[in-house]
N, C-alpha and C positions, 0 to 999 in steps of 0.2 A: 631307562630310554622311554619316552614318553610312548604311550599306547593310542596310535591312529584313531580318531575317534571316527566310527561309522552308521553309515543309513540305512532305512532298511531298503533292503533288492540291490545295496552295493555293499561287497562282502571286502577288507581292509585292502578300500581303496579312498588314497589322501583328497582333501576337500578342493585339490585344483583339480583331478583328474575327473571328477564330480561336476565340474563346473565347466570344462573342458567338454563332458559328455552334451551337460546343457545343449551349450551353445549349440554343440553339432545337432544337436534333435531339433530346436527351433529353427535352425537354418533350412533343416529338410521338410521347414513343413510352409513356409513361407512361399508365398505364389509365382512364377518364373515369370519375367517378361516377354509378350506377345513379340512375333517372332516378326521383323522392319519388311519381310519380301512375303509370306504369307499370312498373316496377321490373327496367326491360333499361336497360345500358349507354347512355351517350348518346354522341354522337358529340360534337363541335365546338363546333356552332350547339346544337346540345338546351339545357343548360344552361340559355340565355337563354330558350329557344320555351318551355321548362317552368315559367320565372317569368314570361313573359309568359302563360299561361295562368291562374298562380294571380292575376297579376292582373286578367285580362279576367272570372274567374268570378268577381270581387270586385265588379266592376262592372255585374252585372246588369243592378239597377234603371235602369245609363244604356245599355241593350245594347250594352255592351263597349266604352263607351268612355272610353280612360283618358287620364289629363292626364298631360305629361311629367315634374309635383312628383311626381304617384304614383309613376309610376314608375323617380324615382329614389329612394323611400324602399322600392325591393322591391332595390336594387342597380342600376338598369340606368343605367350611363355614358353619355353622348353616342354614345361609337364605341358602343359595346353596341346602343344605338336603331338609329343607324344600319347596322350588320349587318342586324338584324333586317328596313330598309326595305330593304335589297342583294338580300334573300333570298327578297323578300318573304313574307316571315313578317307582315307588320305596313305597314299604310297611313298616311301622316297627313292626315287629315283637316279640319283647321284648327288655327291657331296655337296650338303646345304642346297639342294633342290625338293621338291615334291611337287605332287598331281593328286587330283582328287581322284577316286575311285570310280568313281562317276561318270567319268566322261571314255568316251573309247579309243581303244587304241590303234595307230592306222600307221602306214609304213612312216609318212614325214614325224610322226610322233618318237618312232622308235630309233629315228635319225637322228631330232634334237637331241631323245637321251645319251645319245652314241656320243654327241656332240660336248656332251654336256661332265660326260666322264672324263671323255678325253683332256678338259679344258685343265687350268689356263695353258696351258703349255703344247696344247695339240691341239686341232681342226679334221675337221672332215677333207680328205684328199679323194685326190684319183677320179676314178669313172664316179663315185661315189658326190662328187665335188661336182662332177660336169656334170650330172644329172639335177642337182640341184640349182644348177641355172639354166636348166632346159635342155641340155646336150645329150644325149643318147638314152639309150634305152634304162632303166629300174634296174641296178645292179642287185642281186643275190644277195653279195658279200656286202658291209657297209666298211667302207675303209678309209682307216683313222692315218694319222703324221703327226708323230712326234718326237723326242729327246730319244737315243737310247737306256735311259734309264728309266721309261717307262713298262711295264710289264706285257706280255703279247697275250692281244687282247683274244677272247673266244669265244662260241658259239658263232652268231652269225657275223661277225665285225672282224676285222684284219686290221693288223696294226704294222705301221710300216718307219721303223725306224729309221732316222736321218740326225745329222749332225752336222745338215748344213741350211734348215729351217729357218729364214729371217725372216722380218717384221714387212719386207717389198712382196712376200711368198702369200700373205694372208689378207684375209678382206671378210669383215660380215657382209652377210645379204641373207635375205631373211630371220635375221636374227640368232642364223648360229657363224658361227668362225670360219672358213673356210678356206682353202688355198685357192689362190685365184686362176683364170682360166689357163691360163700360159702355165702356170708350173703343173696345175693340175692334167692339164696333158702329157708333159713332160714324167709326170710318177706312173702316172695310165699306161707308156708303155713298155713296162714292164708287166702287165696283165692283159694284153691284148698282141691280137695279131697286126699284119701291117696294115693288113685291107679297112682294118676296121682303125686302127689307129689315125689312117688318114681320111676314115669318113667323117672321124672326130673333129680332126684340126678343119676337117671344110667346116660343119656345121656351126663347131663355135668362132671361126670369122664372116661365116653369113650371117649371125646373127647381133656381130655386133660388139660381141665379149673379149673377141683379142683380137691379134693381125698376126699372119706370117713371119713379118721384120720382129716381134714382139716374141714369139716362140722360139721364134729360134737366136733371138739375144739373149734369152733365158740359159736354153740349152745350153750356146759357149761356155755362159759364165758357171753352169753348174757341171757339165761332160766331167768324166774322167774317167778311166780305164776300171773297168770291173765295176762299176756301177750300172746294176740291172735297167736296163730297157735302154743303155745309148743306141746298143744296134740298132735297134728299130726303130727307133724315134732318127738316126743318124739316116737310118735307110728310107726313112719320111719326109726327112726339110731335102736328103736329094734329087727325090721325085719331083721336085717343088725349083726348079732350075734357079729362080729366081732369088730362091733364099741362099744359097750354099754361097755363088759368087761374090756377091756385096758384102757378104757380112766380113768375108776372109779380107775385103777393099776396106769395110771399116775396120779392122783389127788392125792393118797396117800402119790405116791413117792415125787412129790413136799411139802407136807406139811413135810414128812419125814427129806427134805434138811432143813426147817428153821431152824428144830428141832435140826437137831446136828449142822448148822449158830451159834447156838444164845448159845449152850453148855447147852440143858435140856438132860437128859439120855435117850438112847435108848428106846423108846414102843416094843413092841408087839405086831406085825401085827397080824388080823383077830384073837385077844384072843376069846376064846370058852366059854362062865358061862352059867348055867343054872336057870333060874330061873321059882318058880311055873311050871314046867312042859316042860320049853317052854326050847328050848337052840340058843342062839343066838351068834352071830360072831360081835368082838367089831371092830371099824378099825384098832386104835393104843389104846393101853393097857398101862396102868404100874400102874400094881397089888401090889406092896408095897407103892404106895400113894394112891390108891384107885378113880385108875384118869382115865377115857377113849376119847376119842374124837371121832368125827365121821366126816370125808367125806360129806358134802350131795348136790347132785346135783340137776337140776332139772329132769332130766333124769331118776333119779329114785327114784324123790319124789313129782311128779308132779301131778298125781288126786288125788281126796278127797280121795278115799280107801287106797293108800300110805301111804296120810298124818297120816291120823287114825292109820292106821296100826303101823305106827314108833311110834307115839304118845304113845300108848297103848306098844309097847317094851319099852320104855324108862324108861317109867313107873313101868311097872314090875323090871327092871334090875334096880332102885335105889330103888325100893321098899324091894327086894331082898339080894340087897349087899351093900347099904347105900353109893355108887361111884357118883362122880361127874362129868355128864358130860360137855363134851365144844365141840361146834360144831361151823363150817367153812363152809361158803361155796363158792364154785371156785373161785367165782371173789374177798372174803377176801384173800386166799391165794396166787392170783396174780397179787392184787392191792394195798390191802395193810396188808403186812408183819410185817410192824412191829403193826399193834392189834395184829396181831395171834400170834407174841410176847411176846405183854404185857395178851393176856388170858391166855394165859401160865403160865407167868410169875407168873398169878394170884395161881397158882394152884400146882408147880415144881419147884423144886431146880434146879440151875445149879450146872456142876460137872466141 
């Protein structure tokens, strides 16, 4: 085995290792460039810090939050970002997002961080989203919404697990993904009193962020028995008498369009029947076929008392007239028109 030659001061070190040591020694004595911002000679870490300053300055609209992609475009490698974190010049605030430690933290910064943590399938929601739009007081707890697969939030955050959050329910506002004002009001119903909810609805409408019609429309689409906040929102809408009636009529008109489009006989609207001394109105009726249909919305059928009364009404009509009921929800009419068509075809001929 050939003996590795040695040099003075280097014990049992190969020539290649010694060469690397010399190169490192030379580099350590090279002068560093001058900072483009301060003009003074920079230390070993300062070139990275100076580029970080430029990156955060260009992201002021996001309160200094910088993505890993943006840092990469400015010449930061993974090892460079790690060095900045080790030197406590930058901190990781969310997966793929960083922020300079020299910037102050405020409530808006906490909200932005929470929204980044919830991304990409979550958003700022409920009272937190409303406050982000300028509606209502600043909530103590930051509320987020997302799929059920997400872990529950901790600390000053609350996470609403939702299976019905769709693209129509979210938008970007002030560089943060939030739920729309209408959806935010519906989700806020689970955590507010009736008086507070009415004030939030009034303020959002007064600021032009949404309309009472839009809130009621989306509520009818989302409402289901057992959903938190349905009772409160139903009461808030029922106090605004111009909402419940028109939207029930719109619901019925949408069903009539499906009936006409598929060639079914034209129904009689609000057909009156008298059963066991009680007088009832049927949404749509075909007396010649002994069939009637009902448009069931959670606004009118959400409480236990309303459900019991509705079933009692149906039983009396069936017992007295032997008519057959066909019942549809708002979601059936708007999301499953083929199902509505198929059910009607079981009872009605086409013309």
